[in-house]
C-alpha positions as CSV (number, residue, x, y, z in Angstrom):
1,X,-0.8,74.9,20.8
2,X,-2.7,71.6,20.5
3,X,-0.9,68.4,21.3
4,X,-0.8,65.5,18.9
5,X,-2.9,62.5,19.7
6,X,-0.9,59.5,21.0
7,X,0.4,57.1,18.4
8,X,-1.8,54.2,17.7
9,X,-0.6,50.7,18.5
10,X,-2.1,48.8,15.6
11,X,-1.3,45.4,17.0
12,X,-3.2,46.1,20.2
13,X,-6.0,47.8,18.4
14,X,-6.4,44.7,16.1
15,X,-6.4,42.3,19.0
16,X,-8.9,44.5,20.8
17,X,-11.3,44.4,17.9
18,X,-11.0,40.6,17.5
19,X,-11.6,40.2,21.2
20,X,-14.8,42.3,21.0
21,X,-16.0,40.3,18.1
22,X,-15.4,37.1,20.0
23,X,-17.1,38.3,23.2
24,X,-20.2,39.5,21.2
25,X,-20.1,36.5,18.9
26,X,-20.4,39.0,16.1
27,X,-19.8,36.6,13.1
28,X,-22.4,34.0,14.2
29,X,-24.9,36.6,15.3
30,X,-24.6,38.3,11.9
31,X,-25.3,35.0,10.2
32,X,-28.3,34.4,12.5
33,X,-29.8,37.8,11.6
34,X,-29.2,37.1,7.9
35,X,-31.2,33.9,8.2
36,X,-34.0,35.5,10.2
37,X,-34.4,38.2,7.5
38,X,-34.5,35.4,4.8
39,X,-31.7,37.0,2.8
40,X,-30.9,35.4,-0.5
41,X,-28.2,32.8,-0.3
42,X,-24.8,33.6,-1.8
43,X,-22.9,30.4,-2.5
44,X,-19.1,30.7,-2.0
45,X,-16.7,27.8,-2.5
46,X,-13.5,28.3,-0.6
47,X,-10.6,26.2,-1.9
48,X,-9.3,24.6,1.3
49,X,-5.6,24.7,2.3
50,X,-3.5,21.9,3.6
51,X,-3.2,21.8,7.4
52,X,0.1,19.9,7.4
53,X,2.0,23.2,7.5
54,X,1.5,26.7,8.8
55,X,-0.1,29.5,6.9
56,X,2.2,31.7,4.8
57,X,1.9,35.0,2.9
58,X,0.1,33.3,-0.1
59,X,-2.6,31.9,2.2
60,X,-3.0,35.2,4.0
61,X,-3.3,37.2,0.8
62,X,-5.8,34.9,-0.8
63,X,-7.8,34.6,2.4
64,X,-8.1,38.4,2.7
65,X,-9.5,38.6,-0.8
66,X,-12.0,35.8,0.0
67,X,-13.0,37.6,3.2
68,X,-13.6,40.9,1.2
69,X,-15.8,39.1,-1.3
70,X,-18.0,37.4,1.3
71,X,-18.3,40.5,3.5
72,X,-19.4,42.6,0.5
73,X,-22.0,40.0,-0.4
74,X,-23.3,40.1,3.2
75,X,-23.4,43.9,3.2
76,X,-25.4,43.9,0.0
77,X,-28.1,41.7,1.5
78,X,-26.9,38.1,1.0
79,X,-26.6,35.2,3.4
80,X,-23.2,33.6,3.1
81,X,-22.1,30.4,4.9
82,X,-18.4,30.7,5.3
83,X,-17.2,27.2,6.3
84,X,-13.6,26.5,6.9
85,X,-12.2,23.4,5.1
86,X,-9.0,21.3,4.9
87,X,-7.4,19.6,1.9
88,X,-6.5,16.1,3.0
89,X,-5.4,14.7,-0.3
90,X,-2.3,14.8,-2.5
91,X,1.4,14.5,-2.4
92,X,2.1,17.2,0.3
93,X,0.6,14.9,2.9
94,X,2.3,11.8,1.5
95,X,5.6,13.8,1.3
96,X,5.5,14.4,5.1
97,X,4.8,10.8,5.8
98,X,7.5,9.6,3.5
99,X,10.0,11.8,5.2
100,X,8.9,10.6,8.6
101,X,9.0,6.9,7.7
102,X,12.1,7.2,5.4
103,X,10.1,5.8,2.5
104,X,12.0,6.2,-0.8
105,X,10.0,4.0,-3.1
106,X,6.4,3.0,-3.9
107,X,7.2,-0.7,-3.1
108,X,7.8,0.2,0.5
109,X,4.3,1.6,0.7
110,X,2.9,-1.6,-0.7
111,X,4.9,-3.6,1.8
112,X,3.7,-1.5,4.6
113,X,0.1,-1.9,3.4
114,X,-2.1,0.8,1.8
115,X,-4.6,0.9,4.7
116,X,-1.8,1.4,7.3
117,X,-0.2,4.1,5.1
118,X,-3.5,5.9,4.7
119,X,-4.2,5.8,8.4
120,X,-0.8,7.3,9.0
121,X,-1.5,10.1,6.6
122,X,-4.9,10.8,8.3
123,X,-3.0,11.3,11.5
124,X,-1.3,14.4,10.3
125,X,-3.7,16.1,7.9
126,X,-5.1,18.3,10.6
127,X,-1.9,18.8,12.6
128,X,-1.9,22.6,12.5
129,X,-5.6,23.4,12.4
130,X,-5.5,25.3,15.8
131,X,-2.5,27.4,14.6
132,X,-4.4,28.2,11.4
133,X,-7.5,29.2,13.4
134,X,-5.5,31.5,15.6
135,X,-3.7,33.2,12.7
136,X,-6.8,33.6,10.5
137,X,-8.9,34.9,13.4
138,X,-6.3,37.4,14.4
139,X,-6.3,38.7,10.8
140,X,-9.9,39.5,11.2
141,X,-11.4,37.0,8.8
142,X,-14.9,35.8,9.5
143,X,-15.0,32.0,8.8
144,X,-16.6,29.1,10.7
145,X,-13.9,26.8,12.1
146,X,-16.4,25.0,14.4
147,X,-18.3,23.4,11.5
148,X,-15.3,22.8,9.2
149,X,-15.2,20.1,6.5
150,X,-12.4,17.9,5.3
151,X,-11.9,16.6,1.7
152,X,-11.4,13.1,3.2
153,X,-15.0,13.1,4.5
154,X,-17.0,10.6,2.6
155,X,-19.8,13.1,2.1
156,X,-17.4,15.6,0.5
157,X,-15.9,13.0,-1.8
158,X,-19.3,11.7,-2.8
159,X,-20.4,15.3,-3.7
160,X,-17.3,15.7,-5.9
161,X,-18.1,12.5,-7.8
162,X,-21.8,13.6,-8.1
163,X,-20.7,16.9,-9.7
164,X,-18.4,15.1,-12.0
165,X,-21.2,12.7,-13.0
166,X,-23.4,15.7,-13.8
167,X,-20.7,17.1,-16.1
168,X,-20.3,13.7,-17.8
169,X,-24.0,13.3,-18.4
170,X,-24.0,16.8,-20.0
171,X,-21.2,15.7,-22.3
172,X,-18.9,18.4,-20.8
173,X,-16.1,16.0,-20.0
174,X,-13.4,15.4,-22.6
175,X,-10.1,13.7,-22.9
176,X,-7.1,15.8,-23.9
177,X,-3.4,16.1,-23.7
178,X,-1.4,18.4,-21.6
179,X,2.3,18.7,-20.8
180,X,2.9,18.4,-17.0
181,X,5.7,17.6,-14.6
182,X,5.7,13.9,-13.9
183,X,7.1,11.8,-11.0
184,X,8.5,8.5,-12.3
185,X,8.9,7.2,-8.7
186,X,5.3,7.9,-7.6
187,X,3.8,7.3,-11.0
188,X,1.7,10.4,-11.0
189,X,1.6,13.9,-12.6
190,X,2.5,16.8,-10.3
191,X,0.8,20.2,-10.2
192,X,2.8,23.4,-9.7
193,X,3.0,23.3,-5.9
194,X,4.1,19.6,-5.9
195,X,6.6,20.2,-8.6
196,X,8.0,23.2,-6.6
197,X,8.1,21.1,-3.5
198,X,10.2,18.4,-5.3
199,X,12.4,21.0,-6.8
200,X,13.3,22.4,-3.3
201,X,14.1,18.9,-2.0
202,X,15.5,16.5,-4.6
203,X,15.7,13.8,-1.9
204,X,12.0,13.5,-2.0
205,X,11.1,10.0,-3.3
206,X,8.7,11.5,-5.8
207,X,11.3,13.6,-7.5
């Protein structure tokens, strides 16, 4: 009578694989080999997350899909630069600072000074990058955290304006009307995540 194999410890197996990849520098070596072969470039734009909070199920689910797409592209003979990025703009960052400084109205920001307020925001936009790197790496996703980009980088912002200018010159930009949640206190429309953020905490000054 044959004995059953020992039960696998999936957590240990996963950590062992990630450790082996790290020791062999598998991700970067695969990119180097792809460049040496002269593989056709596959451009992949990864919408960056905020690093003002920790990753949750939604980030993990979307990141797994992105990793699947880029791995498939590589396995079918493409070269893919997978660069990590961080979203540094928008109300989620301001929301954290407003809570920290007990800001309840736009006039307080003006009194504090826009430059000082922006510098304070910059101080937290990458607060959890190491925790993100640890979680995403453990999940087995191959992405370059060493050469990451931030949406507050001048080069990134200039590239966005350049793209917009190209669309404008091709007459692809139009003005329309759309019903959106709106913050009277902050004087700005809210997208779904921001509206949900305000719904959960009605003490938020932008509610």
